[in-house]
C-alpha positions in Angstrom: 112.0 113.9 141.3 113.0 112.7 144.7 116.3 111.0 145.4 115.4 108.6 148.1 112.3 107.8 150.0 113.7 108.5 153.5 110.8 107.0 155.3 111.3 103.5 153.7 115.0 103.9 152.8 114.4 102.9 149.2 116.7 104.4 146.5 115.4 105.2 143.1 117.6 104.2 140.2 116.2 107.0 138.0 117.7 109.6 140.3 121.2 108.6 139.4 120.6 109.2 135.7 118.7 112.4 136.4 121.6 113.6 138.6 124.1 113.0 135.9 121.9 114.6 133.3 121.4 117.7 135.5 117.6 117.2 135.6 117.3 117.3 139.5 116.2 120.5 141.1 118.5 122.1 143.7 116.9 120.5 146.8 116.8 117.0 145.1 120.4 117.4 144.0 121.6 118.3 147.5 119.7 115.5 149.0 121.1 113.0 146.4 124.7 114.3 147.0 124.2 113.8 150.8 122.7 110.3 150.3 125.3 108.8 148.0 128.1 108.6 150.6 125.8 106.7 152.9 124.3 104.3 150.4 126.5 101.7 148.7 123.9 100.8 146.1 123.5 104.4 144.9 127.3 104.9 144.9 127.8 101.8 142.8 125.1 102.8 140.4 126.5 106.3 140.1 130.0 104.9 139.4 128.6 102.5 136.8 126.7 105.2 134.9 129.7 107.5 135.0 131.8 104.7 133.4 129.1 104.2 130.8 129.2 108.0 130.0 133.0 107.9 129.7 132.8 104.9 127.4 130.3 106.7 125.2 132.4 109.9 125.2 135.4 107.9 124.1 133.4 106.1 121.4 132.1 109.3 119.9 135.4 111.2 120.4 136.1 113.2 117.2 132.6 113.2 116.0 130.6 116.3 116.3 127.3 115.1 117.8 125.1 117.7 119.3 121.8 116.7 120.8 119.2 119.2 121.9 119.0 120.0 125.6 115.7 118.2 126.1 116.3 115.4 123.5 115.3 112.5 125.9 112.1 114.3 126.8 111.2 115.0 123.2 111.8 111.4 122.1 109.8 110.0 125.0 106.9 112.4 124.2 106.9 111.3 120.5 107.1 107.7 121.4 104.1 108.0 123.7 101.9 109.9 121.3 102.9 108.7 117.9 100.1 106.3 116.8 100.7 106.3 113.0 100.1 103.0 111.4 98.0 101.6 114.3 94.8 101.7 112.3 96.3 101.1 108.9 94.9 98.1 107.0 98.5 97.0 106.1 99.4 97.1 109.8 96.5 94.8 110.6 97.3 92.4 107.8 100.9 92.3 109.0 99.8 91.7 112.6 97.6 88.9 111.4 100.4 87.3 109.5 102.7 87.5 112.6 100.0 85.9 114.8 99.4 83.1 112.3 103.1 82.4 112.0 103.5 82.4 115.8 100.5 80.0 116.1 101.9 77.6 113.6 105.3 77.7 115.3 103.7 77.1 118.7 101.8 74.1 117.4 104.9 72.8 115.7 106.9 73.2 118.9 104.3 71.5 121.0 104.9 68.4 119.0 103.1 65.1 119.0 102.9 64.8 122.8 100.3 67.5 123.0 98.7 66.6 119.7 96.1 64.4 121.3 95.3 67.1 123.9 94.6 69.6 121.0 93.1 67.3 118.4 91.0 65.2 120.8 88.4 67.8 121.7 88.3 69.0 118.1 87.7 65.4 116.9 85.0 64.9 119.5 83.3 68.1 118.5 83.5 67.1 114.8 81.8 63.7 115.6 79.0 65.5 117.5 78.4 68.0 114.7 78.5 65.3 112.1 76.0 63.2 114.2 73.7 66.2 114.6 73.8 67.0 110.9 73.1 63.4 110.1 70.1 63.3 112.4 68.8 66.6 111.0 69.2 65.4 107.4 67.5 62.1 108.2 64.6 63.8 110.0 64.0 66.2 107.1 64.3 63.3 104.6 61.9 61.1 106.5 59.4 63.9 106.9 59.5 64.7 103.2 59.2 61.0 102.2 56.2 60.5 104.6 54.5 63.7 103.4 55.0 62.5 99.8 53.5 59.1 100.5 50.5 60.7 102.3 49.9 63.1 99.5 50.0 60.4 96.9 47.6 58.2 98.7 45.2 61.1 99.5 45.2 62.6 96.0 45.3 59.4 94.0 41.5 58.8 94.1 40.6 62.4 93.8 43.1 63.4 91.1 41.6 61.2 88.5 38.0 62.2 89.3 38.5 66.0 89.7 41.6 68.1 89.7 39.9 70.9 91.5 38.8 68.6 94.3 42.4 67.2 94.6 43.8 70.7 94.8 41.3 71.7 97.5 42.1 68.6 99.6 45.8 69.3 99.2 45.2 72.8 100.4 43.1 71.6 103.3 45.9 69.1 104.3 48.5 71.9 104.3 46.2 74.2 106.4 45.5 71.3 108.8 49.2 70.7 109.3 49.8 74.4 110.0 46.9 74.5 112.5 48.2 71.3 114.1 51.6 72.8 114.6 50.0 75.9 116.3 47.9 73.7 118.6 50.9 71.6 119.6 52.9 74.7 120.4 50.0 76.3 122.4 49.6 73.0 124.3 53.3 73.0 125.3 53.2 76.7 126.3 50.2 76.1 128.5 51.9 73.1 130.1 55.0 75.2 130.8 52.9 78.0 132.3 51.2 75.7 134.8 
């Protein structure tokens, strides 16, 4: 850890805490001790952190609290590597609940002023989808009704005379419709290719 970047004269706040914790090596400690009298920011930060340590010592006076030598390093290592619960189903469900609660709260806090900005596009999309679904239903209904009428007219004269002949004509009509569909699609493909 370096105390100060002498080229740019920027002080690092972590160096004050490292100095007080005794984590600086000999060269960095000597550099820090020579830097503090020249830098008001570092001197003020050092004084502030010493006062904090004195306050903590006074608060825990009389209590026997022994922490390991490398306690901060061990806690930081565990915090960075402990991933328990991140892939748990309960954790995901809990996260989903929090997200939904936050979304509802956000919409409630937005109020009626932004209600039109949010609901307007949704309403427009709903109208478009409803119109498309109506068109699709009407097209299917009209095609089925037309096919029914055509089949009744075509098979009426033949059904009474011969059931086999009526069935063959119906089969021929279905095959003709399938061939017609292929011919139309080939025509459009050839038109696009040109």
